[in-house]
DRENKOL-793002 format. One record per residue: x, z, y of N, C-alpha, C in turn. Coordinates in steps of 0.1 Angstrom, whole numbers, plus 5000, padded with zeros to 4 digits. Each point is the difference from the previous one (the first is absolute). Example, Ala and Ser with C-alpha at 12.3 -4.5 7.8 and 13.67 -1.06 7.14 Angstrom:
REM residues 2
513250784943499150005012500950005012
499649935011500950005011499250085011
//
This chain:
REM residues 267
421170558350501050144999498250115005
500050135001500050115000499750085011
499649985010499850105007499850175005
501150045005500450134996499150105017
500449905012499150065004498050124996
499950115009499349974991498449965015
499250024995499649885008498750125008
499849855008499450005016498650215001
499149924986498450114999501150175001
501250024989500550124997500450035009
500949965004500250065020498949995013
499449934996499050025013499050184995
499949984979499550155003500650105001
501849995001500550134997500050025015
499949905011499950015020499050104998
498849974995498550025004500650224994
500250014987500850154997500350015013
501249945002501050125003498850055016
499949885006498450085012499150054997
499450014989499050104998500250124998
501450034998501150114997500350105009
500149895018500650005008498350115008
498849855000499250045004499550204999
500250014981499550144995500950085004
501049995006500950145001500249985021
499449895003499950085017498950084998
498349924994498450044999500850194994
500550035000501150134989500350075015
500949954999500450065012499250025016
499549915003498550025012499050104997
499749984986499650154991500350155008
501850004989500050035003500450085021
499749925001500250065018498750045004
499549925004498750025000498650184994
501150034988499550124991501450075001
500450045016500650125003501349964990
500949984997501249944989499150064985
499750074998499050044989500749954982
500749815005501850004991500650124994
500349985014501450045000500350214996
498150064995499750164994499550035018
499949995009499950125014498149945002
499250174998498649945003500350045012
499349945009499150035013499950135001
499450035011499650105003498450005007
499250024997498549995012500450095011
499249975008500250035012499450234997
499449914991499350214990500750064997
501149964998501050074987501249995013
499749925009501150085012499850095006
498350085007499250045006500150114995
499750014981500750154996501050044997
501349935006500950004996501050105011
499049925011500450045015499450174997
499049985002499350135002500350134989
500849934984500950074994501050125008
501049885006500550015008500050125008
499349955008499950075015499250134989
499450084999499450074988502150145000
499849884986500950094997501350075012
499849895006500550105018499650095006
499049985001498950135003500150154993
500049954983500050144995501850075001
500849935005501750035002499750065013
499749935011500150115012499050135001
499050034991498650085003500650084988
500650024994500350044988500550185005
498150074994500750135000501050055003
500050125009501350124996499450104993
501050074992499750124992500150105009
500950015008500350125007501149955017
499650125002500849945016498950035013
500849955009498849995017499449855000
498250005004499949905008498750115014
501049895015499350015010500049925009
498649935005499449935006499850085021
500449885000500149965015499549975011
499750035009499049905007501150045013
499149815008500949995010499350035012
500450115010499850025012499649945010
499149854998500049905003498849894999
498749975007499049954999500949874996
499449964985500549844994501749955000
500550054992501249945004500649904992
500749905002500349884997500450054981
499949834998500349994986501950055002
500749935011501749995009499350115008
500350105001499850065001500250154986
498749994996499750084985502049924986
499649895011501849944985500850065005
500050095013501650105007499950064994
499650075000499350164994500449964983
499849914995500650064990500949984995
500649945008501749954999501150115004
499150055015500550135008500150124984
498750004992499950104992501149984981
500149894999500749944993501750065005
500149945008501250025007500650205000
498750045001500950164998499250064987
499549964995499550034987502049994991
500349845002501249974989500850115014
500050045013501450045000499650144998
499750084999499050174996500549954982
500149884993500350024984498749954992
499249975001498950024991499049864999
501149934995500249885003499449964985
498750024992499350014998498549985004
500250085017498449985006499049884998
499250025005498949844995499350045013
500249875011499150045018498549854996
499550075006498549924998499549995009
499249845011499250025012498849985000
498650015005499050035000499949995010
498749925002498950045011500850055015
501050055001500750095009500150144996
500250004984500450124998501149954989
501250115001500649944991500750124989
499849914983500150154995501550024992
501350135002500849984990499950064989
500949964986499950074988501150104997
500250044992501950024999499650144988
500449924988500250094989500750115002
500350044992500550134998500450075012
499550055008500050055011499450085001
499350215007499450014995499350085021
501149955009499950035012499349905011
498550005002499849885007500450095018
500050125001500050055014501549935003
501349964993500849925005500049894997
499549924997499649894995499849945016
498450065003499750025012500849935019
501050214992500349955015501849934997
499849934992501049905000499849865010
498749944990499349925005499150045011
499050025002499050045011500549985017
501450005003500650015017500149865000
499950005011500449825003501049945007
500950165002501450035000501149895009
498649975012500749985014501650095004
500749974999501650105006499949925014
500050085010500549995014501150115008
500349945010501750035003498750045014
500250115009499149985010501050135013
499949945006500950135017499750105001
500650045012498850175006498649905004
500749885006498150035004498949914990
500449984989498649974989500649834995
501449985006500149804997500849954996
499649934993500449994987500749935000
501750014989500549955008500849934985
499650004993500649994985498649954992
499649934992499149974995500349944976
499450055002500950074980499849794998
498750015000499449874994500849855006
500649975010500549955003501550015004
500850175007501749954999499750074990
500050104989501250064986499749884989
501150004998500749884986499750074995
500350114999500250084984499450185000
499750074990499950154999500550034987
500850105002501050034983500050195004
499650064986500050164998501050045002
500650105001501550055001500150134997
500750064995500650174996501449975004
500250085015501149985006500550105005
501350055002499750035019500149915013
499250045004499549905013501150055008
500850175008500450005015501550104986
500850055011501249994992499750204998
500250024991500250164998497950055000
499749904991498449975004499550064988
500849944990499350064988499149854996
499749954989499849914992497550045007
499849894999498949975003499049884996
499050064995499049835003500049925004
499849905005499849955011500349865001
498749865006500249914996501349885011
500149904998500949975006499249815002
500450005014499049855004501049895002
500349895000500649875002499649865007
499649985014499449995012500749914999
498649835005500649915004501450005006
500349845007501350005007499649995013
498649985003498849975013499650115003
499950104989499850125007501050125000
501049995000501350125006500049985015
500149875003500550035019498050025007
499050034992499050055006500250164998
500550004983500050165009501450095005
500549914997501550065016499350005007
498949915004499750015017499450094998
498950064991499350115001500850144996
500750004993500850135004500550045010
500849905011501150005011498950025003
498849955006498250115008500850094993
499250074995499650124995501750105000
501050004997501150025011499850085010
499549905012500250045009498650055008
499450074987499350105005499650114993
501150035002501050194994499650095014
499849945007499950125009498649985003
499050004997498249944996499950074993
500850004980499450104991499849874994
499749915000499749864999500949904992
501249994993500750024995500149994985
499149945000499749964989499149854989
500350004984499049904998499550034985
497950025005499650034985499549914994
500050064985500049844991498850044992
499249984996498549955005499649984982
499749974990499349974986497950045005
500049845005498449975004499550125014
499450095001500350085014500550144993
500850064987499950044999502250105002
499950055010501950015004501050064992
500849964996501050034984501350065006
500149965010501450095012499849895014
501050105007499949975014501450045008
501349904989501750085003500449965014
501050075003500049975019501549915002
499849895005500949935011500850045005
501650014999500550085009500849845009
499749894990501549865005499149864996
500249935002499549854995500250014978
499749964994500249944985499749865001
501349954999500249834996500050024981
499249974997499950034985499049884988
500549934987498649994993499950084994
500150105001500050124994499450175000
499250044999499150125005500050064986
499850075006499450204990498950035004
498950054993498850115001500150114992
500750055011499450154990498850135003
500250094994498150045007499950164982
499249975003499750134987499649904994
500949964987500149934995500050094977
499349934995500250074983500749824993
501450024995500349884997498449924993
499750104992498149844996499049985013
500150095010500149955016500049835005
501850055004500549935001500249864999
499649984984499849874987499649985007
498849994997498350025005500049955013
500850025015499749965007501449835008
501150054987500049844996499949924995
498850084993499749874989498849895007
499150125010499249975009500349885008
500850045012500849895004500649864995
500650014990500149905002499449914987
498650064996499249894995499349945012
499450075012499949915005498450085009
499749995008498650095009499049884990
498750084998499249935001499050025009
499049905001499149915015498650124999
500350054993498350165006500150124992
499850095004500150144997499149974986
499650084982499849994998499550144992
498850014997499450154993500249984988
500850154995498949974984498550054993
499449924994498850045001499650034980
500349964997500450034985501550074997
500150054993501550104995499250064983
501049914993499750054985500550014986
500750114998500449984988499450034980
500849944993499449924996501350044988
499450094989500550094987500349984985
500150014991500349884993498250144987
//
């Protein structure tokens, strides 16, 4: 009778082939791991290639940032303070950007370096107007007749808006600035106006409003004012009232700045 089962030698040979094939596959897979998955079509980046890619990316950013302006105004300001900190210069940048955006100069670029800050505004030719907008500290204070500060714009004012409307009955429309006080300041101002009204016999029943050290107006006070809304009136044009509202709203600078360079770029 013939034997139909495969011989033991044939079976052993097949097993050896399978084992060899598995070893080859594992070896190839390990080789792939150690060479950065070259088998999957991904070429690993060397440190040199990564460095070059980073340098190229940074160069593109710098080129974009320093793109030459073909027409406009360039003004450089210097801090009137010795060795201003980076933090203080960051505040200046924030305030400058807020004022420029509030005035509609959305394409303006602001940069600071070594105690100076440069502003570039395309398609503008009036450098003096930009200096007037940016250089004041814009510290708003309300003071009684003795010069005591009763309200501080940095801590007591919530908002400032330009308005052109009738201020008093039958007085006609005029440009003015409307202020909104924070809740805590309402009672402070009520106390101050009540005290001022009581000094009518001395001719000291007024509260003066100052921007930096420049008086804007000194309205007379006849009684306590208990409101979160105040109106600043004065010899305003619509443009100057808008600028004042923008400066108050944008916040005050940490120190005075002087324009040391003004340049008009023309095509």
